C-alpha positions as CSV (number, residue, x, y, z in Angstrom):
1,M,-23.5,39.6,11.4
2,H,-21.3,38.5,14.2
3,N,-19.8,40.5,17.6
4,L,-16.5,39.4,16.4
5,I,-13.6,41.3,18.6
6,Y,-9.6,41.1,17.7
7,D,-7.4,39.2,20.3
8,E,-3.8,39.9,20.2
9,T,-3.6,36.2,20.3
10,W,-4.7,36.0,17.1
11,S,-1.9,34.9,14.2
12,V,-1.7,37.3,10.9
13,E,-3.0,34.0,9.7
14,D,-6.0,34.0,12.0
15,I,-6.8,37.7,11.1
16,V,-6.0,37.3,6.8
17,K,-9.0,35.0,7.2
18,E,-10.9,36.5,8.8
19,A,-10.4,38.9,6.7
20,H,-11.5,36.7,4.0
21,K,-15.1,36.2,4.8
22,L,-15.5,40.2,4.2
23,I,-15.5,38.8,0.2
24,G,-18.8,39.8,-1.2
25,K,-20.3,41.7,2.1
26,K,-21.5,45.1,1.0
27,L,-20.6,48.0,3.3
28,G,-23.8,48.3,4.5
29,E,-23.6,44.4,6.4
30,I,-21.0,45.3,8.2
31,D,-21.5,49.0,9.5
32,K,-23.2,48.9,12.6
33,S,-21.8,52.4,13.9
34,G,-22.6,55.0,11.2
35,W,-19.7,55.4,9.4
36,L,-21.6,55.2,6.0
37,D,-23.7,58.1,7.2
38,P,-23.6,61.2,4.5
39,N,-23.9,63.5,7.8
40,R,-20.5,62.0,9.6
41,S,-17.8,64.2,10.2
42,E,-15.4,62.0,8.8
43,R,-17.1,61.3,5.9
44,S,-14.3,63.3,3.3
45,D,-11.7,60.9,5.1
46,K,-10.5,58.2,2.5
47,G,-9.6,55.8,5.1
48,R,-12.9,56.0,6.7
49,I,-14.2,52.0,5.1
50,G,-11.0,51.0,6.6
51,N,-12.0,52.2,9.8
52,M,-14.9,50.9,9.7
53,I,-14.0,47.4,9.4
54,Q,-11.6,47.5,11.8
55,A,-14.2,48.8,14.1
56,D,-17.3,46.9,13.2
57,Y,-16.1,44.0,11.9
58,F,-12.9,43.2,14.3
59,G,-14.2,45.7,17.1
60,I,-10.8,47.6,16.9
61,Y,-12.2,51.2,17.7
62,F,-10.6,54.1,16.0
63,N,-8.5,56.2,17.7
64,I,-7.2,59.3,17.0
65,E,-3.9,58.8,18.9
66,N,-3.8,55.3,19.0
67,N,-2.3,54.3,15.1
68,L,-4.4,51.3,14.7
69,N,-2.3,49.2,12.4
70,S,0.4,49.0,15.1
71,A,-2.7,47.3,17.4
72,L,-2.0,44.7,14.4
73,H,1.4,42.9,15.6
74,G,3.1,45.7,14.1
75,V,2.8,44.6,10.2
76,L,-1.1,44.6,8.8
77,E,-2.7,47.7,7.6
78,F,-6.6,47.1,6.3
79,I,-6.4,48.2,2.6
80,V,-10.4,48.4,1.3
81,T,-10.4,48.3,-2.2
């Protein structure tokens, strides 16, 4: 796994291009911080997988007081399906 760190100079296209590299990856390959641990307190949070991708893949770390989506040009939100 690479150490990708999002940078505000990225364009929306850069973010989408990087996100496309996740297609076909297993969640366990992305999880570096134990987001999938069944004992983690956020386990019931329906957005935890998106938070994991933001933190562990893009390097945008979860902060409950800061809307993470605003960090992504104010237009992007990670939706995981």
